[in-house]
C-alpha positions in Angstrom: -0.5 1.9 23.7 -1.8 5.4 24.0 -2.3 7.1 20.7 -5.1 9.6 20.0 -8.6 10.5 21.0 -10.9 9.7 18.0 -13.4 12.5 18.7 -10.7 15.2 19.1 -9.0 13.9 16.0 -12.2 14.0 13.9 -12.9 17.5 15.2 -9.4 18.6 14.1 -10.0 17.1 10.7 -13.3 19.0 10.4 -11.6 22.3 11.3 -8.9 21.6 8.7 -11.2 20.2 6.1 -9.9 22.1 3.1 -6.2 21.2 3.4 -7.1 17.7 4.3 -9.3 17.2 1.3 -6.7 18.8 -1.0 -3.7 16.9 0.3 -5.6 13.8 1.2 -7.2 13.8 -2.2 -3.8 13.8 -3.9 -2.7 10.9 -1.6 -5.8 8.9 -2.5 -5.3 9.4 -6.2 -1.7 8.4 -5.9 -2.7 5.3 -3.9 -5.1 4.3 -6.7 -2.4 4.8 -9.3 0.0 2.7 -7.2 -2.4 -0.2 -6.8 -3.6 -0.3 -10.4 0.0 0.1 -11.8 1.2 -2.8 -9.6 -1.5 -5.0 -11.0 -0.7 -4.0 -14.6 3.1 -4.6 -14.1 2.3 -8.0 -12.7 0.3 -8.8 -15.8 2.9 -7.2 -18.1 5.9 -9.2 -16.7 4.1 -12.3 -15.5 5.4 -12.1 -12.0 3.9 -11.6 -8.5 3.0 -7.9 -8.0 4.3 -7.6 -4.5 6.3 -9.4 -1.9 4.0 -12.1 -0.4 4.2 -10.6 3.1 3.0 -7.3 1.8 -0.1 -8.7 0.1 -1.1 -11.0 2.9 -0.9 -8.2 5.5 -2.5 -5.4 3.5 -5.5 -7.6 2.4 -6.8 -8.2 5.9 -6.1 -4.7 7.1 -8.1 -3.1 4.3 -10.8 -5.8 4.5 -11.1 -5.1 8.2 -11.7 -1.4 7.5 -14.4 -2.3 5.0 -16.1 -4.7 7.4 -16.3 -2.0 10.0 -18.7 0.0 7.8 -21.1 0.4 10.6 -18.5 2.3 12.7 -17.9 4.8 9.9 -21.4 5.4 8.7 -23.4 5.0 12.0 -20.9 5.1 14.9 -18.6 8.0 14.1 -20.7 9.2 11.1 -17.9 11.5 9.9 -17.3 12.4 6.3 -13.6 11.7 6.4 -14.0 8.1 7.5 -16.9 7.6 5.1 -15.0 8.9 2.1 -12.0 6.8 3.1 -14.2 3.7 3.2 -15.1 4.2 -0.5 -11.4 4.8 -1.3 -10.4 1.5 0.3 -12.8 -0.5 -1.9 -10.3 0.1 -4.7 -7.3 -1.0 -2.7 -9.1 -4.1 -1.3 -10.2 -5.2 -4.8 -6.6 -4.7 -6.0 -5.2 -6.7 -3.1 -7.6 -9.5 -3.9 -6.3 -9.4 -7.5 -2.7 -9.5 -6.2 -3.5 -12.8 -4.4 -4.8 -14.2 -7.7 -1.8 -12.9 -9.6 0.6 -14.3 -7.0 -0.9 -17.7 -7.4 -1.0 -17.4 -11.2 2.5 -16.0 -11.8 4.5 -16.6 -8.7 5.0 -20.4 -8.6 8.5 -20.5 -10.0 9.7 -17.7 -7.8 8.0 -18.5 -4.5 7.4 -22.3 -4.8 10.2 -23.7 -7.0 9.7 -27.4 -7.7 6.1 -27.4 -6.5 3.0 -28.0 -8.5 0.4 -25.2 -9.1 -2.0 -26.6 -6.5 0.7 -26.8 -3.8 1.8 -23.2 -4.6 -1.8 -22.0 -4.5 -2.3 -23.7 -1.1 0.9 -22.1 0.2 -0.3 -18.6 -0.8 -3.7 -19.2 0.7 -2.1 -20.4 4.0 0.1 -17.3 4.0 -3.1 -15.2 3.5 -4.7 -16.9 6.5 -1.5 -16.4 8.6 -1.5 -12.7 7.6 -5.2 -12.4 8.6 -4.5 -13.9 12.0 -1.4 -11.7 12.4 -3.4 -8.6 11.6 -6.1 -9.6 14.0 -3.6 -9.9 16.9 -1.9 -6.7 16.0 -5.2 -4.8 15.7 -6.2 -6.0 19.1 -3.0 -4.7 20.6 -3.3 -1.3 19.0 -5.2 1.7 20.4 -6.1 2.8 16.9 -9.9 3.1 16.6 -9.8 5.1 13.3 -7.0 3.1 11.6 -5.0 6.3 11.3 -1.8 4.7 12.8 -2.2 1.4 11.0 -2.5 3.2 7.6 0.8 4.7 8.2 2.1 1.3 9.4 0.9 -0.3 6.1 3.0 2.2 4.2 6.1 1.5 6.3 5.9 -2.3 6.2 5.2 -2.3 2.4 8.4 -0.3 1.6 10.8 -3.3 1.8 8.9 -5.1 -1.0 10.5 -3.1 -3.8 14.1 -3.8 -2.7 13.3 -7.4 -1.8 11.8 -8.1 -5.3 14.7 -6.3 -7.0 17.3 -8.4 -5.1 15.5 -11.7 -5.6 14.9 -11.2 -9.3 18.1 -9.4 -10.0 16.1 -7.1 -12.3 13.2 -4.6 -11.9 10.7 -7.1 -13.3 7.1 -6.3 -12.2 7.9 -2.8 -11.0 7.8 0.5 -12.7 8.9 4.0 -11.8 5.3 5.3 -11.9 4.2 2.6 -9.4 6.7 3.7 -6.8 6.6 7.4 -7.6 2.9 7.1 -6.8 3.7 5.3 -3.6 6.1 8.1 -2.6 3.5 10.8 -3.3 0.9 8.8 -1.3 3.3 8.4 1.7 4.5 12.0 1.7 1.0 13.5 1.4 -0.5 11.3 4.1 2.4 12.2 6.4 1.8 15.9 5.8 -1.9 15.6 6.3 -1.7 13.6 9.5 1.2 15.5 11.1 -0.1 18.8 10.0 -3.8 18.6 10.5 -4.9 15.7 12.6 -4.4 17.6 15.8 -1.5 17.7 18.3 -0.5 15.1 20.8 0.2 11.8 19.3 0.5 13.1 15.7 3.2 15.5 16.8 5.0 12.9 18.9 8.6 12.0 18.0 7.8 8.3 17.3 4.9 9.1 14.9 6.8 12.0 13.1 9.8 9.6 12.9 7.7 6.9 11.2 6.5 9.4 8.7 10.0 10.8 8.0 11.5 7.3 7.5 8.6 6.2 5.3 8.8 9.3 3.1 12.6 9.1 2.7 12.5 5.3 2.1 9.8 5.7 -0.6 12.0 8.2 -2.5 15.0 5.8 -2.2 12.9 3.0 -3.8 12.3 5.2 -6.8 16.0 6.1 -7.1 17.0 2.5 -6.7 14.6 1.3 -9.4 15.7 4.1 -11.7 19.3 3.0 -11.3 18.3 -0.6 -12.0 16.7 0.4 -15.3 13.0 0.0 -14.4 10.5 1.0 -17.0 8.7 4.3 -16.6 5.2 2.8 -16.6 3.3 -0.4 -17.5 2.7 0.7 -21.1 6.5 0.7 -21.8 7.8 -2.0 -24.1 11.5 -3.0 -23.9 13.3 -2.8 -27.3 16.8 -4.0 -28.3 19.5 -1.8 -26.9 17.5 -0.9 -23.8 15.3 1.7 -25.5 11.7 2.0 -24.5 8.6 3.3 -26.3 5.1 3.8 -25.0 2.7 1.2 -26.3 -0.6 0.0 -24.8 -0.5 -3.7 -24.0 -3.5 -5.8 -24.8 
């Protein structure tokens, strides 16, 4: 699969450093809000934080990026890839926590009738399968800087919200803040990559189409959760009559 030339892309990023830092910075902050809020909502409602496929695919993807530390700091030695490495530490730690939360809170939902040990083994086998799947996918992609796969992770994570909502028949474990942050992250990364990563692949119809679909879908998730009565954030406490107040959970 022909995608982009890494050196040309990094050169374009250098030329457009100011807008990329500004827009990309917003995207990264939104990403951190999304990941932390998802973990808090899982703890708040005692449910798995994400659809299982989302956790077991994101975890090896981000772990792979961290393991390639030599490429970013010695090979390419470019500030954009190096800063992103530090940003991904937060996401990988969060995803590792998601595995623990899925084991701890997800047995009744994901492994009904099974014991806790059997459920934990199932989650760990799914994580192994996700790692193998990512390894095969990464080998098939011409994506040396992970720029396409980062957009891909946003796209394949989007069905999680609707899937959990349908399965639980309630917005348990999800907040508006969580998916609003996801939407901001998606839209900002789309703008940064299409607008400032250089022409060619990042202006191609398939890539622009992926960005457009992901951006619209992320907004639809927010609207769907709002219609379902999701709480505004993880500090919200449900009261009789459906009212909510802000209160810090301990």
